[in-house]
N, C-alpha and C positions, 0 to 999 in steps of 0.2 A: 406476774404474767399468768401463772397457772396454779398457785397455791390455793387450797381451800376447795371443799366439795360443793356441790350445788346447794344453794341456799345459805352458804356460810358468809361471814363478813367479807373476806377478800373477793369472793365470787360476786357478791352483791355490789361491792364498790365498782368492779369492772362493769357490771350490768348497768349501774347508774350512769357511768361514763358513756357506755354505748347508747343508752336511751337518750341522753342529752346530746349525743353526737359531738362530744368534745375531743375525742382522740383523732388527730389528723395523721400522725406518723409515729412509728416506733423504730429506733435504729439500734441494732445490735452491734456493740463495739468489740474490739479485740480483747482478749484476756491479757493480764499482766501489764497493764498500762498505768496502774496506780501504785503508789508507794506502799500502801498498807493492805492491799488485797490483790489476789490474782484471779478472782472469779470474773465471769462475764458480767458486763454492765450494759445498761440500756438507756438511751435518751428517749423520753416521751415528749412529743410535740403536741401540745393541746391548743385548741382554737375554738372559739364560739362564733367565728366569722368564716366558715369554710366557703370556698367558691361553689357554685351550683354543681359543677361536675364531680365534686368530691364529697358531697353530702351523703351521709350514710355509709361512706367508704373509709377504710383505714389502709394506709400504706405501711408495709414492712420493708425495711432495708437491712440486708445482711452485710455489714461492714466488718465482720469478724476477722477477715484476712487482710484488712487494710492497716498494716503496721510495719515498722522497720525496727531492727534491733538497736539498742543503745550500745555505745562503746563500753559502758560500765554500768552494771546493775545498781539500782537504788532500792534496797529492800526488795519488795515483791515486784517492783517496776523493772521490766526487762525490755519493754518496747515503747515506742511512741508512734503517733500518727503524723505522717509528713504533711506539709502544706498541700501537695498535690492530691494526697488521699482525702484530706479535708475538703478540697474543692470537689472531688468526685462525689463525696457524700452529699454535700450541699447542692450540687447540680442535679443529682439523682432525685433529691426531695423536691426542689423547685420545679423541675421539668416533669415530675411525676413519671419517671421512666418505669416501665414494666418489663424488666429483663431478668436474666438469670439470678441476679442478686437483689431484686426488688419486685414486689407485687403490690397491687392495689385491689383489695377485695372488700365485699360488703361486711359490715360489722357482724351481721347475723352468722357468718361463717365461724365466729368464735363463740357461738352460743349453742346450747343443747338443752334438751329436756331430759331430766333423769327420772325415768319411770320405774316403778316397782313391779316386778313380775313374781308370780306365785305358781306353784305346782301342787296338784292334789296330793294329799297324804295317802300313801299306799301302805296299809298295815293290816296284819292279822292279829287276832287275840288268841294267844296260846296259854292255857291255864297250867300253872306249875304249883302244885300243892306246897312245895317247900318255900314259896315266896308269898304265901297268903298274908302272913303277919306284916309284910312290907306295906300292905295297904294302909295299915294304921299309923305308919310313919310318914305317909305322903303329904299330910296336911294336918293342921291343928284340929279342924272339925272331926276328921277321921280318928285322930288320936284320943279325942275326948268322948268317943262313943261309950255307951254302957257295956259292961262285960257280956250282958245278954245279947245285945245287938252284934257285938264282935263275934260271938259264937255262931250266931245265925249266918254271918258272912263266911266264917270258916267252914261251916257245914255245907253251905251252898257251893262254894268253889271246890271243896274236896270231892263233891259228887261229880264235878266236871273236870277233875284232874286229867291232864294229858290231852284234852280236847282242843281243837283249833277252830276258831270261828272267824267270820269276816268282821270288819270294824263295827258295823251296825249292831252286832250282837251285844256290844257294851251297853247300848241303850236298853235292849231287851232285858239284860241282867239287872240293870238299875230298877226297871219297872217291877220285875219279879221280887227283888230284894225289898223294895219299898213296901210291898204287901206283907212281907214276912217280919219286918222289924217293928219294934214299938217306938213311940215317941219318947224323947226327942231323937230324931234320926237325921242323917245328912241329907242335903238337897240332892236332887238327881244329878246336877252338874258336878257337885263335889265328889260324888261316888263314881260317876262316869270318868272323871279326870283321873281318879286314883286307879281305876281298872286299866285305863290306857297306859298310864305311867308305869305300872307294875307288870302287866301282862302283854302290853303291845309290842309287836315285833315288826319292824319295817321289812316290807317285802316288795321289791320292784315289780313282781308279777301279780300282786294283789290288785283287786279292783279299786278304783278311786273311792276314798272314804266319803260317806254322806251321812247327814243327819236324818232323823225320822221324817222330816219334811222334804227330804230330797236335796237339800242344799249341800254343795261340795265343801268338804273340810280340807283346808289347805295346810301343807306341811310347813311349820315355821322354820325348819332347818333348810328348806330349799328356796326361801325367799332370796331374790337377787335384784340387782339394779342394772338398768341399761341406759346408756347415754345416747339418746336419739338426736341426730342433727336437727337443729332448729328448723321448723317448717316441714320436716319430712313426715309423710304419712306413717302413723304407728303400725298399721297392718302391713304396709310394705316392708318396714324394717323387721318386724317379727317374722314375716315369711322368708326373708333372706338370711337373717342373722341369728335367730333364736329357734324357731320351730324345727329346722332341720336337725338340731341337736337335742331339743327338749320339746317334743311334739305336743305335750300336754300343758305347756306353760301358757299363762294368760296374764294380761296386764291388770293390775289392781287400780281401777279407775277412781277409787276412793282417796288415793294419795294425790293430793293436788298442790298446786303452787299457791298456798294460801296463808303463809306466815310472813308478815312484814309489810312495809309500805309500798314495795315495788311489785308485789305479787299480783297475778292476774286471775287467780282462781281456777285455772285450767288444769287438766290432768298432767302430772309430771312437774317436778321442781326445776325451774330454770337455772342452769349453771353456765359459767363462762370459763374459757380456757384459751389463752393466746400461745400458740405453739409455732416457733420458728422452724423446727424440724419438719413440720408438715409441708412446708413450702421449699425449704432449702437443703434438705437432707441429701447428701451425696454418698452414694454407695461406693464402698471401697472393696475391691476384689481381695478376698483373703489370700494369703500366701499359699503356694502349692505345698500340700502336706509332705510331698517327697523332698522338697528343699529343706523343710523344717527338720524332717527325720535325718537327712544327711548332716545338717549342722549339729544335731544332738549326738550322732555317732562320732563326728570329728571331735566334739568336746569330750566325749568319753575316752577316746583314744588319747587325747592330750592329757587328761587327768591321770590315765593309767601310766603314761610315760613319765609324768611328773612324780608319781608315787614311787616308781621304780628308781628314779634318780635320787629321790629324797631318802629312801631306805637303804641305799648302798652304804 
C-alpha cells in the first residue's frame, strides 16, 4: 500500500497499476482473522474491464470492524467475519456505496511528485591560524603540495588570522594564492573547497553565498524533499507549505522523473501511496487528565496499604 519512496520498486508497481487502471477496489479486513498472523490484511480487486463510471477511479472499503469473536482462539486467529458482514462487504463493492466506510476516488489522489528543495548556503570565512595545517589534510591534491607552496599558504593565512570575510572572499583568496604559488599547484576549485571546509562557519545572518559569476551556492545540508499532490501547482504548494517556514527555499528543477520505463521526464519524481487513514481515520478524544491522575493516586494509595500489610 505505501512501502517504498518515490521512484522505488514498490512505488513504481503501484504506479503501473494506476496507469493501466487495473485497481478496482481495495478492502481492509479486520485484524486477527488468520491462524498465523494478527496484522491487517487487504483484498485487492483487479479488473481490466471496469465500467465507464469507474474508470480511473479506485474504491476503498474499510471493513476493519466487520468481525465477531471466536469461542476459542486458534493461534493468532481470534475473530471471523460473519455471513452478514461478508454480504455487507460484497454489497458495498457491487453497489459502489460512498459512505462512511467506503469511498471512490480518482487514482491520482494516491500519487504525488517528490520535488527537491534547496536553500542558499549562508556562511562566513573566519581565519584561524591554528587550523591552517588542516588545509593540507582536506584532500589528496592539497596533501601532495610541495613544502614551498605549503609555506606560501601558511604565510598568507597567518597574515589574515582572526579576520572574517563573506563567502565570496574564498574565491579571492584562491586567485591571490594562485599568483604566489609555483607549479605544480592545486586547481582553484580544490583550494577553494579546502578553504571553505576548514575556515567556513555557517551563519544564518550571512548573505546567500554566490560564485564570482553571481550564481547561488546551495547548502548541501539543507536539501529537502517535498511530496506535492499530483497535479497541484508547485508555486501554490511552496507558497502555503514551505515558504512561510523557509522563505529562501527554491525547487531544484534539475531533479526530474527520468529514471525507468514509466517516467515522464517532468520535474519531481512520481511516487504513490495508498493510505486508508486519510479517509477513515476516526479521532478518539483522549481521557481527561484529571481522571488519569485520580487513578494514579488510587494506585499509589493501594500500593502503600499493601506494603504496610506486607511488612507487618
